[in-house]
N, C-alpha and C positions, 0 to 999 in steps of 0.2 A: 322675259318681262314679268315683273312681279306685281300682283294686283292685290290690293286690300280690299275685302269685300265686307259689307255691312248689310245684316238682315234683320228688320224689325216689323215685318208686315202683320203679325198677330201677337203671339204671347211667348216667343222665343227671342231673346237678345243674343245676337251671334255676330262674331267677327272672326275673318280667317285670312290667311294669306295663301295665295296659290301662284305657283311659277309656270309659265308658258301655257296657261289655260287648263292644265291637267294635274300638275304635281301639287298635292296639298302640303304646305309647309306648316300650317297649323289651323285649327278650327275649333274655336271655343264657343259653347253655347250655355246661356243661362237661362234655365227653365223657370216658368212662372206657374207651373202646374199646382204646387202646393197653395199658391195665393187664390186660384180660381176654383179649386176642388169644393170649397165649402159652398159655393154658389151653384155648383153643378154645370158650369160653362164659363165662358170668358166675359169678363166685365171690362168694357173698353177703357173706362176711366182708370181702373187699376192697372191695366196693362200699359197705359201710356206713362204713368208715374214710375212703374217698375222699369221700363225701358230707359227712362231719363237717368235712373240711378244705376243701371248695370251697364250701360253702352260703353262709357269711356274706360271703365275697368276691363270690359271685355276686349276692347282694342289693344289696351296695354298688355293683357295676358297673351293675346295672339302674336304680338310682336315679340314678346319675351320668349315664347315657346318656339317661335321661328328664329330666334337670335337675330333679330333685324330691328332696325329703327325706322321711323318715317321717312328718313332721308334715303333709306334703301328701296322704298316703295315707288313704282313707275307710274301707277294710276290708282284711283280709288273709285270703287263701284258700290252702289246701293240699290236696294229695291224701291221702286217708285209706284208699283201697282201690280195687282190688286191687293187689298187687304183692308185693315182698319184704318181709316186716315190718320186719326191721331198717332197710333203706333207708327205708321209709315213716315209721318213728318219727323218724328224723333230722328230716325236714322238717316233719312234723306237729308235733313238739315246738317246733321253733324258731318256727314260724308262731304257735302258742299263746302261747309266751313273748313274742314281739314284740307280739301283740294285746294281751296283759295288760299289758305294761309301757307301752305308748303309749295304752291306753284305747280300742282300736279294736275293731270287731266282727270275730269270726273266722268263717270259713265253711268247713267240711270238704266236699271235692269228690271225687266218684266219677272215677276215672281214666278209665273207659271212656265215661262220659257226656261227659267233657271232650273226648275224641277225636271224639265226635260232634258235639259243639258247634263244633269247630274247622272243620267243613264249613259251618256256619251263618256263622261268622266270615268265611269266604272269599267267601261270596255271600249276604248276609243276604236279598236279594229272591228266591232260589230257593224255589219253592212247596212247600207241604206238602199232603198227607203226603208224607214222603219215605222212601225205602228206602236204607240205608246199609251198605256192606260195611266193616266194621272188621277189617282184617287186620294182624297184628303178630307179633312173636316169641313172644308168650305168649297171644295171644287172636285167634280168628277166628270171626266171628259176623256175622249179618245183623240189622239193627235196623229197626224201623218207628218213625218219629217223626211225631208229630201236630202238634208245635210245638217251639220250641227248648227243651231240657232235658226233655221228655217223651218217653222212649224205651222200647221194649220189644223184647227179643230175639225173633226169630222163627225163627232158625236158628243152629246153632253146630257147631263141629267136635266129633266125638266121640273124637278122639285127639289127634294133633299139631296145632298151630296152623300156619299157612301159612309164618310166619317161621322157625319151628322146624324145619319140613320143608326149607326152603332151607339152613338152617345145617347140617343133617345130611347132605343131598345134597352140599353143598360139601365137607364133610369126607371123604366117600366118594371124591369125585373128586380129593381132595388139594389142594383150594382154601384160600384163607385165610378168616378170620373177620372181620366178620360174613358169612354166606354169600350173602345176598341180592345185594348189589352185585357180588360176585365172579361168581356164576352169570349176572347180568344182562350183564355185560361179556363173558363167555366165550360166551354165547349168540349174540352178534353175529356170530360166525363159524361157527356151527353151523347144521344143518338141523333145523328144529323137527318135521319129519315123519319123521325117520330111525328114531325108536323108537316102538313102539306101546306106551305105558305105561298102566296102568289107571287109570281115573277113578273114585275111590271114591264110593259112595253111603251117606249115613247114613240113619238110621231114619226121619226127617222129610223132608218136601218140600224143605225149605230148609237141610238139614244137609249137613256136610262130613266126609270121612274122608281122611287123607293117609297113613296108616301103611302101606297097602299099596303106595303109589307109592314111598315111601321104601325099603320092602324090595325092590322091582323094580329101582330104581337100584343097590342094593348088589349084587344078583345079577348085573345087567348088567356091572358093574365088576370084580367079584372072584369071580363064579361062585357056584353054590349051596353050594360047600364053603368059602367065605370065604377065598380066598387072601390072603396078605399083601401081595402086590404086583399091581397092576393090569398088564393086558396091551394096554390100549387105546392106540391112536395118538393124537397130539394132535388130529387132525380128529375121531376118534371121541369123544374126550372133550367136544369142543366140541358134537357132534351129541346126545350124552347130556344135556348142560347145557340145550341149546336144547329138546329134546324134553320134558325134565322141567319146565321153565319154562312151555312152552306147555301142558301137561298141567294145571299148577296154575292157570294163568291162565284156561283154558278152564272149568274146574270153578268157579272163583270167580265168573266172569262169568255162567255158566249159573244157579247158584242164585241170585245176586242178581237177574238179570233175571226168573227165575221168581217170585221173591218180589214183585218190582215189579208184574208182571201180575197175580198172584193177589190181592194187597192193594190194588190200585187206586192205586198210588204217582203222584204228579204229578212226581217228580223222583227221580234216582238220584245217590248220593253215595259217594265213597271216603274213607276215613281210616285212620289207623295207619301204622306204618313201612313196610309191604309196599307201601302206595300209592305209594311213591317209585318202585317198579318201572315203568320205562317201557313195557313191552309191556302190563301190566296197565291202566295209565291210558289207553292208546290203544284197547285192545280194549272197555274198559268204556264209554268215551266214545262209540265207534262203535255199540255195542249200544244205549245209551240214546238216542242221536239216531235210529237206525233205528226205534225204537219211539215216537218222538215225544215222549220225556220230556227234562226238563231234566237237565244233568249238572254235578256239582260236585266238584272234587278241589282241596284246598288245596295251597299251595305246600310243596315238601319241609319246610321248617323248621316247618310246622304240622302235618305227618303224623307226624313223629317225636316222641318224648316231649318236651314244652316246657311251660313255666309260663304262656305266653300264654293257652292254651286253659283252663288251670285259673282263671286271673284272670277271663277272660270269663265263663265259666260261674258263677263265684263271684258275680259281680254280679247275675246272673239270680236264682240261688238266694237270695241276701240280700233282693232285692226281694220274691220270692214267699213265702219261708218264714221270713225273719228269721235272726239269727245262730245259729251252732251252739254247743252247750255246749263249754265248755273241757274237759270231762272226757271228750270222745269219744276212742275209741282207734283204733288202725290194724288192719286186717284184710288177710289175704293173699288171700281170696277175696270174692266179692260174691254177695248174695242178692237175691231180688225180681225185679222186671221185667228189669232188666239181665242177669240170669243166664239168664232165659228158660226156656221149657218147650217140649216137642216140638210142632211144628206139622204139620198135614196139610192138604191141600186142603179138607177138610170144616171143620176148625177154623178155617182162615183167613177163612172166610165171616163169622164171628162178630166178627172184628177190624175189619171195615171199618166 
């Protein structure tokens, strides 16, 4: 089965063709980073217009790279939620229109579930149950997966997502957008133990909190009175960046491994854009291997927003649940198991 996937949940316009839910035939991504960099963040109206202009060319490019036509496609999948509603509607509407015009089944896919499935695509032999950390600009949560496409959130951030915290810390430090790669690069010359930043605790055993850390970085750089100008030397800036990154990484690894132990996971996985962070990948792999667990982290192209993961999961959903109704709508937020509930060590026992 060959599925055409379409992803427009935020600021990446992507189209991909995947065979059998695993084999990526093509995966094209049109980035909008340059459009939003001047604003220091994503502007929804600009994102919508950019998706409208880039989507059909992206589909055409994906088909050309795979050496296929729409006649060769067996189904069309698109992201339905969560994300920016305007952006989602561009891809969702186009996918439904193509499916109707070509007489193909249409499958609505959850963006978070697709990120989790990307880890399965990277290593289908990795054992279940699996605990996955999904960390991105808009989402940070820990999931328990019993099989591909069957996922439940067991921990989540109660305020900022990890990627959002990176962006905000980078802005305070006077770095560029997006903040994650900028801090990762600057941290290479800094001392990760120079600053004792707080490690936020959420209400649940596997929850996160990054707002206090973000405020601590602000106070370190500009003082409690919020000076307009920083007085840090270049080396001090590098030390702050390295210490901030280390604090985020240690928090993410600690909660993920805590969940893996508490829920009896056979493997640990990383997904989402923040999974591109070199320090996080190295520390999580080391922790998983020390615990005797398998470790999976997709290549960066499958960590950031992409349509290959949408097409791959779309094939699984079509096989299990059948086609989606063409009347489905886009939603900014997600409900149900992927949204999660608060977990404590006592409640976790019931999940095993």
